[in-house]
DRENDO-1510 file (C-alpha; in Angstrom, 1 decimal, always signed):
<recs>
REC; n; res; u; v; w
REC; 1; UNK; -26.2; +22.0; -18.8 .
REC; 2; UNK; -27.9; +22.8; -22.0 .
REC; 3; UNK; -24.8; +24.7; -23.2 .
REC; 4; UNK; -22.5; +21.7; -22.4 .
REC; 5; UNK; -24.7; +19.4; -24.3 .
REC; 6; UNK; -24.8; +21.6; -27.3 .
REC; 7; UNK; -21.2; +21.9; -27.4 .
REC; 8; UNK; -20.7; +18.2; -27.1 .
REC; 9; UNK; -23.2; +17.5; -29.9 .
REC; 10; UNK; -21.2; +19.8; -32.2 .
REC; 11; UNK; -18.6; +17.1; -32.2 .
REC; 12; UNK; -20.7; +14.8; -34.4 .
REC; 13; UNK; -19.2; +13.7; -37.6 .
REC; 14; UNK; -15.9; +15.0; -38.5 .
REC; 15; UNK; -15.4; +17.2; -35.5 .
REC; 16; UNK; -15.4; +14.0; -33.4 .
REC; 17; UNK; -12.1; +13.2; -35.1 .
REC; 18; UNK; -10.7; +16.5; -33.9 .
REC; 19; UNK; -11.4; +15.5; -30.4 .
REC; 20; UNK; -9.6; +12.2; -31.1 .
REC; 21; UNK; -6.5; +14.1; -32.0 .
REC; 22; UNK; -6.7; +16.4; -29.0 .
REC; 23; UNK; -6.7; +13.8; -26.2 .
REC; 24; UNK; -3.3; +12.5; -25.0 .
REC; 25; UNK; -1.9; +9.5; -27.0 .
REC; 26; UNK; -1.7; +6.0; -25.5 .
REC; 27; UNK; +2.1; +6.5; -25.1 .
REC; 28; UNK; +1.5; +9.6; -22.9 .
REC; 29; UNK; -0.2; +7.4; -20.2 .
REC; 30; UNK; +2.4; +4.9; -20.4 .
REC; 31; UNK; +5.0; +7.6; -19.9 .
REC; 32; UNK; +3.1; +9.0; -17.1 .
REC; 33; UNK; +3.1; +5.5; -15.3 .
REC; 34; UNK; +6.8; +5.0; -15.8 .
REC; 35; UNK; +8.1; +8.4; -15.2 .
REC; 36; UNK; +5.6; +10.2; -13.0 .
REC; 37; UNK; +3.7; +7.6; -10.8 .
REC; 38; UNK; +6.0; +4.7; -10.6 .
REC; 39; UNK; +9.1; +6.6; -9.1 .
REC; 40; UNK; +7.1; +7.3; -5.8 .
REC; 41; UNK; +6.0; +3.8; -5.4 .
REC; 42; UNK; +9.4; +2.1; -6.2 .
REC; 43; UNK; +11.0; +4.3; -3.6 .
REC; 44; UNK; +13.1; +2.3; -1.2 .
REC; 45; UNK; +10.9; +3.0; +1.6 .
REC; 46; UNK; +7.7; +2.0; +0.0 .
REC; 47; UNK; +8.3; -1.8; +0.0 .
REC; 48; UNK; +7.5; -2.2; +3.7 .
REC; 49; UNK; +9.1; -4.5; +6.6 .
REC; 50; UNK; +8.8; -7.3; +5.8 .
REC; 51; UNK; +8.3; -6.7; +2.1 .
REC; 52; UNK; +4.6; -6.4; +1.2 .
REC; 53; UNK; +3.7; -4.9; +4.5 .
REC; 54; UNK; +3.2; -1.6; +2.7 .
REC; 55; UNK; +3.2; +1.4; +5.0 .
REC; 56; UNK; -0.2; +3.4; +5.3 .
REC; 57; UNK; +1.8; +6.7; +5.7 .
REC; 58; UNK; +5.0; +8.1; +3.9 .
REC; 59; UNK; +6.2; +11.4; +3.5 .
REC; 60; UNK; +5.6; +13.3; +0.2 .
REC; 61; UNK; +9.2; +12.8; -0.7 .
REC; 62; UNK; +8.5; +9.1; -0.6 .
REC; 63; UNK; +10.4; +8.4; +2.7 .
REC; 64; UNK; +8.9; +6.6; +5.6 .
REC; 65; UNK; +6.9; +8.4; +8.1 .
REC; 66; UNK; +8.4; +8.1; +11.6 .
REC; 67; UNK; +6.8; +9.6; +14.7 .
REC; 68; UNK; +10.2; +10.4; +16.3 .
REC; 69; UNK; +11.3; +12.5; +13.3 .
REC; 70; UNK; +7.9; +13.4; +11.3 .
REC; 71; UNK; +8.1; +14.9; +7.8 .
REC; 72; UNK; +7.1; +18.4; +7.5 .
REC; 73; UNK; +4.2; +17.6; +5.2 .
REC; 74; UNK; +2.5; +15.5; +8.0 .
REC; 75; UNK; +2.5; +18.6; +10.3 .
REC; 76; UNK; -0.2; +19.8; +8.0 .
REC; 77; UNK; -2.2; +16.8; +8.4 .
REC; 78; UNK; -5.9; +17.5; +9.4 .
REC; 79; UNK; -6.8; +17.0; +12.9 .
REC; 80; UNK; -9.0; +14.2; +12.1 .
REC; 81; UNK; -6.1; +12.2; +10.7 .
REC; 82; UNK; -3.5; +12.8; +13.4 .
REC; 83; UNK; -4.8; +10.2; +16.0 .
REC; 84; UNK; -4.4; +7.5; +13.2 .
REC; 85; UNK; -0.8; +8.0; +12.2 .
REC; 86; UNK; +0.4; +4.9; +14.2 .
REC; 87; UNK; -2.2; +2.7; +12.6 .
REC; 88; UNK; -1.9; +0.5; +9.6 .
REC; 89; UNK; -4.9; +0.1; +7.3 .
REC; 90; UNK; -5.5; -3.1; +5.2 .
REC; 91; UNK; -7.5; -1.4; +2.6 .
REC; 92; UNK; -4.5; +0.8; +1.8 .
REC; 93; UNK; -2.1; -2.2; +1.7 .
REC; 94; UNK; -4.4; -3.9; -0.8 .
REC; 95; UNK; -4.8; -0.6; -2.8 .
REC; 96; UNK; -1.0; -0.3; -2.9 .
REC; 97; UNK; -0.8; -3.9; -4.1 .
REC; 98; UNK; -3.1; -2.9; -6.9 .
REC; 99; UNK; -0.8; +0.0; -7.7 .
REC; 100; UNK; +2.1; -2.3; -8.3 .
REC; 101; UNK; +0.1; -4.8; -10.3 .
REC; 102; UNK; -1.1; -2.0; -12.8 .
REC; 103; UNK; +2.4; -0.7; -13.1 .
REC; 104; UNK; +3.7; -4.1; -14.1 .
REC; 105; UNK; +0.5; -4.6; -16.3 .
REC; 106; UNK; +1.3; -1.5; -18.3 .
REC; 107; UNK; +5.0; -1.5; -18.4 .
REC; 108; UNK; +6.2; -5.2; -17.8 .
REC; 109; UNK; +8.4; -3.8; -14.7 .
REC; 110; UNK; +9.4; -7.1; -12.8 .
REC; 111; UNK; +10.1; -5.1; -9.6 .
REC; 112; UNK; +6.5; -3.9; -9.6 .
REC; 113; UNK; +5.4; -7.7; -10.2 .
REC; 114; UNK; +7.6; -8.6; -7.2 .
REC; 115; UNK; +6.0; -6.1; -5.0 .
REC; 116; UNK; +2.6; -6.9; -6.1 .
REC; 117; UNK; +3.2; -10.6; -5.3 .
REC; 118; UNK; +4.7; -9.6; -1.9 .
REC; 119; UNK; +1.6; -7.6; -1.0 .
REC; 120; UNK; -0.7; -10.4; -1.9 .
REC; 121; UNK; +1.4; -12.8; +0.2 .
REC; 122; UNK; +1.6; -10.6; +3.2 .
REC; 123; UNK; -2.3; -10.2; +3.3 .
REC; 124; UNK; -2.9; -13.8; +2.8 .
REC; 125; UNK; -0.3; -14.9; +5.5 .
REC; 126; UNK; -0.8; -12.2; +8.1 .
REC; 127; UNK; -4.3; -10.4; +7.7 .
REC; 128; UNK; -6.7; -13.1; +6.4 .
REC; 129; UNK; -8.4; -15.0; +9.0 .
REC; 130; UNK; -9.4; -18.5; +9.0 .
REC; 131; UNK; -13.2; -17.9; +8.7 .
REC; 132; UNK; -12.7; -15.5; +5.8 .
REC; 133; UNK; -12.8; -12.1; +7.5 .
REC; 134; UNK; -9.7; -9.9; +7.1 .
REC; 135; UNK; -8.1; -7.7; +9.7 .
REC; 136; UNK; -8.9; -4.0; +8.8 .
REC; 137; UNK; -6.7; -1.9; +10.9 .
REC; 138; UNK; -3.8; -2.7; +13.2 .
REC; 139; UNK; -1.8; -0.8; +15.8 .
REC; 140; UNK; +1.5; -2.2; +17.2 .
REC; 141; UNK; +0.6; -5.4; +15.2 .
REC; 142; UNK; -2.7; -5.8; +17.0 .
REC; 143; UNK; -6.2; -5.8; +15.4 .
REC; 144; UNK; -8.2; -2.7; +16.5 .
REC; 145; UNK; -11.6; -4.2; +15.4 .
REC; 146; UNK; -13.3; -7.5; +16.0 .
REC; 147; UNK; -14.6; -9.4; +12.9 .
REC; 148; UNK; -18.1; -8.2; +13.5 .
REC; 149; UNK; -17.0; -4.5; +13.7 .
REC; 150; UNK; -15.2; -4.5; +10.4 .
REC; 151; UNK; -17.0; -2.6; +7.6 .
REC; 152; UNK; -18.2; -4.3; +4.4 .
REC; 153; UNK; -16.4; -1.4; +2.4 .
REC; 154; UNK; -13.0; -2.5; +4.3 .
REC; 155; UNK; -13.6; -6.1; +3.5 .
REC; 156; UNK; -14.3; -5.2; -0.2 .
REC; 157; UNK; -11.1; -3.4; -0.6 .
REC; 158; UNK; -9.1; -6.0; +1.2 .
REC; 159; UNK; -9.9; -8.2; -2.0 .
REC; 160; UNK; -8.7; -5.3; -4.3 .
REC; 161; UNK; -5.1; -6.4; -4.6 .
REC; 162; UNK; -5.7; -10.3; -4.6 .
REC; 163; UNK; -8.3; -9.8; -7.2 .
REC; 164; UNK; -5.9; -7.8; -9.6 .
REC; 165; UNK; -3.1; -10.3; -8.9 .
REC; 166; UNK; -5.4; -13.2; -9.8 .
REC; 167; UNK; -6.3; -11.4; -13.2 .
REC; 168; UNK; -2.6; -10.9; -13.9 .
REC; 169; UNK; -1.5; -14.5; -12.8 .
REC; 170; UNK; -4.3; -16.9; -12.6 .
REC; 171; UNK; -2.9; -18.2; -9.2 .
REC; 172; UNK; -5.3; -20.7; -7.9 .
REC; 173; UNK; -4.4; -20.4; -4.4 .
REC; 174; UNK; -5.2; -16.6; -4.5 .
REC; 175; UNK; -8.5; -17.4; -6.2 .
REC; 176; UNK; -9.3; -19.9; -3.3 .
REC; 177; UNK; -8.9; -16.9; -0.7 .
REC; 178; UNK; -10.9; -14.5; -2.9 .
REC; 179; UNK; -13.7; -16.9; -2.9 .
REC; 180; UNK; -13.5; -17.5; +0.9 .
REC; 181; UNK; -13.6; -13.7; +1.6 .
REC; 182; UNK; -16.5; -13.1; -0.7 .
REC; 183; UNK; -18.5; -15.8; +0.7 .
REC; 184; UNK; -18.0; -14.6; +4.2 .
REC; 185; UNK; -19.0; -11.1; +3.2 .
REC; 186; UNK; -22.4; -12.3; +1.7 .
REC; 187; UNK; -23.0; -14.9; +4.4 .
REC; 188; UNK; -22.3; -12.7; +7.3 .
REC; 189; UNK; -23.4; -9.3; +6.1 .
REC; 190; UNK; -26.2; -9.7; +3.7 .
REC; 191; UNK; -29.6; -8.6; +5.2 .
REC; 192; UNK; -32.2; -10.8; +3.6 .
REC; 193; UNK; -35.2; -8.8; +4.9 .
REC; 194; UNK; -33.7; -5.5; +3.9 .
REC; 195; UNK; -32.1; -6.8; +0.7 .
REC; 196; UNK; -28.7; -5.0; +1.1 .
REC; 197; UNK; -25.3; -5.6; +2.6 .
REC; 198; UNK; -25.0; -4.2; +6.3 .
REC; 199; UNK; -22.2; -1.7; +7.0 .
REC; 200; UNK; -21.1; -3.5; +10.3 .
REC; 201; UNK; -22.5; -6.2; +12.4 .
REC; 202; UNK; -21.5; -4.8; +15.6 .
REC; 203; UNK; -21.1; -1.3; +17.0 .
REC; 204; UNK; -17.7; +0.3; +17.3 .
REC; 205; UNK; -16.0; +3.5; +16.0 .
REC; 206; UNK; -16.7; +2.2; +12.7 .
REC; 207; UNK; -20.5; +2.6; +13.0 .
REC; 208; UNK; -23.5; +1.7; +15.1 .
REC; 209; UNK; -24.9; -1.0; +12.7 .
REC; 210; UNK; -27.8; +1.1; +11.7 .
REC; 211; UNK; -26.0; +2.6; +8.7 .
REC; 212; UNK; -27.4; +2.2; +5.1 .
REC; 213; UNK; -24.4; +2.8; +3.0 .
REC; 214; UNK; -24.1; +2.8; -0.8 .
REC; 215; UNK; -20.5; +1.9; -0.8 .
REC; 216; UNK; -21.3; -1.3; +1.2 .
REC; 217; UNK; -23.0; -2.5; -2.0 .
REC; 218; UNK; -21.0; -0.6; -4.7 .
REC; 219; UNK; -17.5; -1.3; -3.6 .
REC; 220; UNK; -18.0; -5.1; -3.7 .
REC; 221; UNK; -18.7; -4.6; -7.6 .
REC; 222; UNK; -15.8; -2.2; -8.4 .
REC; 223; UNK; -13.1; -3.7; -6.0 .
REC; 224; UNK; -13.3; -7.2; -7.1 .
REC; 225; UNK; -16.5; -8.9; -8.4 .
REC; 226; UNK; -16.8; -7.2; -11.8 .
REC; 227; UNK; -13.1; -8.1; -12.7 .
REC; 228; UNK; -13.2; -11.7; -11.4 .
REC; 229; UNK; -16.7; -13.0; -12.2 .
REC; 230; UNK; -16.0; -13.5; -15.8 .
REC; 231; UNK; -12.9; -15.5; -14.9 .
REC; 232; UNK; -14.4; -17.9; -12.5 .
REC; 233; UNK; -15.2; -21.7; -13.1 .
REC; 234; UNK; -18.5; -23.1; -12.2 .
REC; 235; UNK; -20.3; -23.3; -9.9 .
REC; 236; UNK; -18.7; -20.1; -8.5 .
REC; 237; UNK; -19.4; -18.1; -11.6 .
REC; 238; UNK; -23.2; -18.5; -11.5 .
REC; 239; UNK; -23.2; -17.7; -7.7 .
REC; 240; UNK; -21.2; -14.5; -8.3 .
REC; 241; UNK; -23.3; -13.4; -11.3 .
REC; 242; UNK; -26.5; -13.9; -9.3 .
REC; 243; UNK; -24.9; -11.8; -6.3 .
REC; 244; UNK; -23.8; -9.1; -8.7 .
REC; 245; UNK; -27.4; -8.9; -9.9 .
REC; 246; UNK; -28.7; -8.5; -6.3 .
REC; 247; UNK; -26.3; -5.7; -5.7 .
REC; 248; UNK; -27.3; -4.0; -8.8 .
REC; 249; UNK; -31.0; -4.3; -7.8 .
REC; 250; UNK; -30.2; -3.0; -4.4 .
REC; 251; UNK; -28.3; +0.0; -5.7 .
REC; 252; UNK; -31.0; +0.9; -8.2 .
REC; 253; UNK; -34.0; +0.2; -6.0 .
REC; 254; UNK; -32.8; +1.8; -2.7 .
REC; 255; UNK; -30.2; +4.6; -3.6 .
REC; 256; UNK; -31.2; +6.0; -6.9 .
REC; 257; UNK; -32.5; +9.7; -7.0 .
REC; 258; UNK; -34.5; +9.2; -10.3 .
REC; 259; UNK; -35.5; +12.8; -10.5 .
REC; 260; UNK; -31.9; +14.0; -11.1 .
REC; 261; UNK; -30.1; +10.6; -12.0 .
REC; 262; UNK; -27.9; +10.8; -8.9 .
REC; 263; UNK; -27.4; +8.4; -6.0 .
REC; 264; UNK; -27.8; +8.8; -2.2 .
REC; 265; UNK; -24.4; +8.1; -0.6 .
REC; 266; UNK; -26.3; +7.1; +2.5 .
REC; 267; UNK; -30.0; +6.5; +3.6 .
REC; 268; UNK; -29.6; +7.0; +7.2 .
REC; 269; UNK; -29.6; +10.1; +9.6 .
REC; 270; UNK; -31.7; +13.3; +9.5 .
REC; 271; UNK; -29.5; +15.1; +7.0 .
REC; 272; UNK; -28.6; +12.4; +4.3 .
REC; 273; UNK; -30.5; +14.3; +1.6 .
REC; 274; UNK; -28.2; +17.4; +1.8 .
REC; 275; UNK; -25.7; +17.7; -1.1 .
REC; 276; UNK; -22.9; +18.2; +1.4 .
REC; 277; UNK; -23.9; +15.0; +3.2 .
REC; 278; UNK; -21.6; +11.8; +3.0 .
REC; 279; UNK; -21.0; +10.5; -0.4 .
REC; 280; UNK; -23.6; +12.6; -2.3 .
REC; 281; UNK; -20.9; +13.8; -4.8 .
REC; 282; UNK; -20.8; +13.4; -8.5 .
REC; 283; UNK; -17.8; +10.9; -8.1 .
REC; 284; UNK; -20.0; +8.4; -6.3 .
REC; 285; UNK; -22.7; +8.9; -8.8 .
REC; 286; UNK; -20.6; +8.4; -11.8 .
REC; 287; UNK; -18.9; +5.4; -10.3 .
REC; 288; UNK; -22.5; +3.9; -9.5 .
REC; 289; UNK; -23.6; +4.5; -13.2 .
REC; 290; UNK; -20.2; +3.3; -14.6 .
REC; 291; UNK; -20.3; +0.1; -12.6 .
REC; 292; UNK; -24.0; -0.6; -13.2 .
REC; 293; UNK; -23.5; -0.1; -16.8 .
REC; 294; UNK; -20.6; -2.4; -17.2 .
REC; 295; UNK; -22.1; -5.1; -14.9 .
REC; 296; UNK; -25.4; -5.0; -16.7 .
REC; 297; UNK; -23.6; -5.3; -20.1 .
REC; 298; UNK; -21.9; -8.4; -18.7 .
REC; 299; UNK; -25.1; -9.9; -17.2 .
REC; 300; UNK; -27.1; -9.3; -20.2 .
REC; 301; UNK; -29.5; -6.8; -18.4 .
REC; 302; UNK; -29.9; -4.5; -21.5 .
REC; 303; UNK; -32.6; -2.3; -20.1 .
REC; 304; UNK; -30.5; -1.5; -17.0 .
REC; 305; UNK; -27.5; -1.1; -19.3 .
REC; 306; UNK; -29.3; +1.5; -21.4 .
REC; 307; UNK; -30.6; +3.3; -18.3 .
REC; 308; UNK; -27.1; +3.4; -16.8 .
REC; 309; UNK; -25.5; +4.9; -20.0 .
REC; 310; UNK; -28.2; +7.6; -19.9 .
REC; 311; UNK; -27.6; +8.3; -16.3 .
REC; 312; UNK; -23.9; +8.4; -16.9 .
REC; 313; UNK; -24.3; +10.9; -19.8 .
REC; 314; UNK; -26.6; +13.1; -17.6 .
REC; 315; UNK; -24.1; +13.0; -14.6 .
REC; 316; UNK; -21.1; +14.0; -16.9 .
REC; 317; UNK; -23.0; +16.8; -18.3 .
REC; 318; UNK; -23.9; +18.1; -14.9 .
REC; 319; UNK; -20.5; +17.6; -13.4 .
REC; 320; UNK; -18.5; +19.2; -16.2 .
REC; 321; UNK; -17.1; +22.6; -15.6 .
REC; 322; UNK; -17.7; +24.6; -18.9 .
REC; 323; UNK; -16.0; +27.8; -17.8 .
REC; 324; UNK; -12.2; +28.5; -18.0 .
REC; 325; UNK; -10.1; +25.4; -18.5 .
REC; 326; UNK; -12.8; +23.0; -17.8 .
REC; 327; UNK; -12.6; +20.0; -15.5 .
REC; 328; UNK; -15.0; +18.2; -13.0 .
REC; 329; UNK; -16.9; +19.6; -10.0 .
REC; 330; UNK; -17.8; +17.7; -6.9 .
REC; 331; UNK; -21.4; +18.9; -6.4 .
REC; 332; UNK; -23.9; +21.1; -8.3 .
REC; 333; UNK; -22.2; +24.6; -8.3 .
REC; 334; UNK; -19.5; +23.2; -6.0 .
REC; 335; UNK; -15.8; +23.2; -5.8 .
REC; 336; UNK; -13.6; +21.3; -8.3 .
REC; 337; UNK; -13.5; +17.4; -7.9 .
REC; 338; UNK; -10.7; +15.9; -5.7 .
REC; 339; UNK; -8.3; +13.4; -7.1 .
REC; 340; UNK; -10.6; +10.1; -6.8 .
REC; 341; UNK; -13.6; +11.8; -7.9 .
REC; 342; UNK; -11.9; +13.3; -11.0 .
REC; 343; UNK; -10.5; +9.8; -11.8 .
REC; 344; UNK; -13.8; +8.3; -11.7 .
REC; 345; UNK; -15.5; +10.9; -13.9 .
REC; 346; UNK; -12.7; +10.7; -16.4 .
REC; 347; UNK; -12.9; +6.9; -16.5 .
REC; 348; UNK; -16.6; +7.2; -17.1 .
REC; 349; UNK; -16.3; +9.7; -19.9 .
REC; 350; UNK; -13.4; +7.6; -21.5 .
REC; 351; UNK; -15.8; +4.4; -21.3 .
REC; 352; UNK; -18.6; +6.3; -22.7 .
REC; 353; UNK; -16.6; +7.7; -25.6 .
REC; 354; UNK; -16.1; +4.1; -26.8 .
REC; 355; UNK; -19.7; +4.0; -27.6 .
REC; 356; UNK; -20.4; +7.7; -28.0 .
REC; 357; UNK; -17.8; +9.8; -29.7 .
REC; 358; UNK; -19.3; +13.0; -28.5 .
REC; 359; UNK; -18.1; +12.1; -24.9 .
REC; 360; UNK; -14.6; +12.7; -26.1 .
REC; 361; UNK; -14.9; +16.3; -25.8 .
REC; 362; UNK; -15.0; +16.2; -22.0 .
REC; 363; UNK; -11.7; +14.6; -22.2 .
REC; 364; UNK; -10.1; +17.2; -24.4 .
REC; 365; UNK; -10.5; +19.6; -21.2 .
REC; 366; UNK; -10.3; +17.2; -18.4 .
REC; 367; UNK; -7.1; +15.1; -19.2 .
REC; 368; UNK; -4.8; +18.2; -19.4 .
REC; 369; UNK; -6.3; +19.3; -16.0 .
REC; 370; UNK; -5.4; +15.9; -14.5 .
REC; 371; UNK; -1.8; +16.3; -15.5 .
REC; 372; UNK; -1.8; +19.9; -14.2 .
REC; 373; UNK; -3.6; +19.6; -11.0 .
REC; 374; UNK; -2.9; +16.2; -9.6 .
REC; 375; UNK; +0.2; +14.7; -11.0 .
REC; 376; UNK; +3.3; +15.7; -8.8 .
REC; 377; UNK; +6.6; +16.7; -10.5 .
REC; 378; UNK; +8.5; +14.6; -8.0 .
REC; 379; UNK; +6.3; +11.6; -8.3 .
REC; 380; UNK; +3.0; +10.5; -7.2 .
REC; 381; UNK; -0.1; +12.4; -7.2 .
REC; 382; UNK; -1.8; +15.1; -4.8 .
REC; 383; UNK; -5.3; +14.8; -3.6 .
REC; 384; UNK; -6.3; +18.4; -4.5 .
REC; 385; UNK; -4.8; +21.0; -6.9 .
REC; 386; UNK; -1.0; +20.6; -6.4 .
REC; 387; UNK; -1.2; +20.1; -2.6 .
REC; 388; UNK; -1.9; +17.7; +0.2 .
REC; 389; UNK; -0.5; +14.4; +1.3 .
REC; 390; UNK; +0.2; +11.9; -1.4 .
REC; 391; UNK; -0.5; +8.9; +0.8 .
REC; 392; UNK; -2.5; +8.4; +3.9 .
REC; 393; UNK; -5.2; +6.2; +5.5 .
REC; 394; UNK; -7.6; +7.1; +2.5 .
REC; 395; UNK; -5.0; +8.2; -0.1 .
REC; 396; UNK; -3.2; +5.9; -2.5 .
REC; 397; UNK; -2.5; +6.0; -6.1 .
REC; 398; UNK; -5.1; +3.1; -6.7 .
REC; 399; UNK; -7.4; +5.7; -8.4 .
REC; 400; UNK; -4.4; +7.3; -10.3 .
REC; 401; UNK; -3.2; +3.9; -11.7 .
REC; 402; UNK; -6.8; +2.7; -12.6 .
REC; 403; UNK; -7.2; +6.1; -14.3 .
REC; 404; UNK; -4.0; +5.6; -16.3 .
REC; 405; UNK; -5.0; +1.9; -17.3 .
REC; 406; UNK; -8.5; +2.9; -18.4 .
REC; 407; UNK; -7.2; +6.1; -20.1 .
REC; 408; UNK; -4.5; +4.0; -22.1 .
REC; 409; UNK; -6.9; +1.3; -23.1 .
REC; 410; UNK; -9.6; +3.7; -24.2 .
REC; 411; UNK; -7.2; +6.1; -25.8 .
REC; 412; UNK; -5.6; +3.3; -27.8 .
REC; 413; UNK; -9.0; +2.4; -29.3 .
REC; 414; UNK; -10.1; +6.0; -29.9 .
REC; 415; UNK; -6.8; +6.6; -31.7 .
REC; 416; UNK; -6.9; +3.5; -33.7 .
REC; 417; UNK; -3.9; +1.9; -32.2 .
REC; 418; UNK; -3.5; -1.5; -30.4 .
REC; 419; UNK; -2.9; -1.8; -26.7 .
REC; 420; UNK; -0.2; -4.0; -25.0 .
REC; 421; UNK; -0.5; -5.4; -21.6 .
REC; 422; UNK; +1.6; -7.8; -19.6 .
REC; 423; UNK; +0.6; -10.8; -17.6 .
REC; 424; UNK; +2.5; -13.3; -15.3 .
REC; 425; UNK; +1.0; -16.3; -16.7 .
REC; 426; UNK; +1.6; -18.6; -19.8 .
REC; 427; UNK; +0.5; -17.1; -23.1 .
REC; 428; UNK; -2.1; -19.7; -23.7 .
REC; 429; UNK; -3.8; -18.6; -20.6 .
REC; 430; UNK; -3.1; -14.8; -21.0 .
REC; 431; UNK; -5.0; -14.8; -24.4 .
REC; 432; UNK; -8.1; -15.7; -22.5 .
REC; 433; UNK; -7.9; -12.6; -20.4 .
REC; 434; UNK; -9.8; -9.5; -21.6 .
REC; 435; UNK; -8.3; -6.0; -21.0 .
REC; 436; UNK; -9.5; -5.1; -17.4 .
REC; 437; UNK; -13.4; -4.1; -17.6 .
REC; 438; UNK; -13.3; -4.1; -21.4 .
REC; 439; UNK; -13.6; -6.5; -24.4 .
REC; 440; UNK; -11.3; -6.9; -27.3 .
REC; 441; UNK; -12.4; -8.5; -30.6 .
REC; 442; UNK; -8.7; -9.3; -31.2 .
REC; 443; UNK; -5.8; -10.4; -29.0 .
REC; 444; UNK; -2.6; -12.0; -29.6 .
REC; 445; UNK; +0.0; -13.3; -26.8 .
REC; 446; UNK; +3.6; -13.6; -26.9 .
REC; 447; UNK; +5.5; -15.6; -24.2 .
REC; 448; UNK; +8.4; -13.8; -22.8 .
REC; 449; UNK; +11.1; -14.9; -20.3 .
REC; 450; UNK; +10.2; -16.8; -17.2 .
REC; 451; UNK; +11.0; -14.8; -13.9 .
REC; 452; UNK; +11.0; -16.3; -10.4 .
REC; 453; UNK; +8.7; -19.1; -11.5 .
REC; 454; UNK; +6.3; -16.9; -13.2 .
REC; 455; UNK; +5.9; -17.0; -17.0 .
REC; 456; UNK; +5.7; -13.4; -18.4 .
REC; 457; UNK; +3.7; -12.8; -21.4 .
REC; 458; UNK; +2.7; -9.8; -23.5 .
REC; 459; UNK; -0.7; -9.5; -25.0 .
REC; 460; UNK; -1.7; -7.2; -27.7 .
REC; 461; UNK; -5.3; -6.0; -28.1 .
REC; 462; UNK; -7.3; -4.4; -30.9 .
REC; 463; UNK; -10.9; -3.3; -31.3 .
REC; 464; UNK; -11.5; -2.6; -27.7 .
REC; 465; UNK; -15.0; -2.0; -26.5 .
REC; 466; UNK; -17.4; -2.5; -23.6 .
REC; 467; UNK; -17.7; -6.1; -22.5 .
REC; 468; UNK; -20.2; -8.2; -24.4 .
REC; 469; UNK; -23.3; -9.5; -22.7 .
REC; 470; UNK; -23.2; -13.3; -21.7 .
</recs>
């Protein structure tokens, strides 16, 4: 670790500019979305039946998985996955919706916008229940779990597509459903005595109800709360801000390992402290520090923001593979990170580079490895180095598209360029939107043509940084 920190520190001053010039240009990320990622998601079999009911499983060539004529790549699906091939997962439907939203956000592609809207409409019309829960898994059109058996992580990710679409469009009907689901989660799952969100409220194959899960707390923040909270009217904003603060307190007080700046993925079972145990990887630790840093900055919790920034610096130094071509590792002395962990570590490093130019040195090595290891030549991404299923019950390009959006925005700032994003709302509303999780000191909106009742606008941002405190 000391050698890594020394090499990073050498970038101070003029050498930091050299790292600037070595990371991919903002245009490279736009090209990647348009030419490498979008084709897999704009495949004719991706839209679902009806449109917006996006399939959980597709073949690596983009075609629809069919049990009567399974694609060759699914023959290599691991044994744990095979019993689930006939199921449809709402968390993946919502993640796919997010994918289409980001494709539109970065490129202005109206087909992607149409698909994002269709995904939101399908979830709201077919999966959202009156009391605020969301069906999590279906098979042959029937829900597999009762409301009490659904996990808080699945409910958080059911919000992902709606949250991003509301960020893009300002659709008040979508906002009403976001508020309803969030209220349901906190009313039904918050354990006042334990000061955390429960994993499930009734036993099933999803869990016993005794689980203590980091992602039950963390994924509320990164899937929808941090993006939406700054956009809310009162009294909702104050309540969401308070609940964000509660989740941060829970994560820091109940899951942090202060001796090494890592987080426990779980706190139940006899073996949760093993490095190999569930969610004890650098990906979850980096995401925890990244979210706590950004949320603390937004909430004005400066001590926590400082602590989180330091924790993130230590995590990146420990996770970086100094030998060979570089990259990120999953665990201490462990194998290289898989796609989503790699994306979270890159996003954390890119965000840190906005305030600490030394962090750019990581990206000089890790960005090329992202393109070499994970981006498929025929579209989409692989979960591990150039192999594996591109889409399944836990694999989407949610992480790849968020990675591209973060890389584009931060690379624009690091290279001294402006960034351009598209919204599906009038220009006078879009100018109020900040770029994703970041803050721009300058923004300019330009109204483009209307499309299917939506007003498309293009917003240009300059001087992008971490969100200012309230």
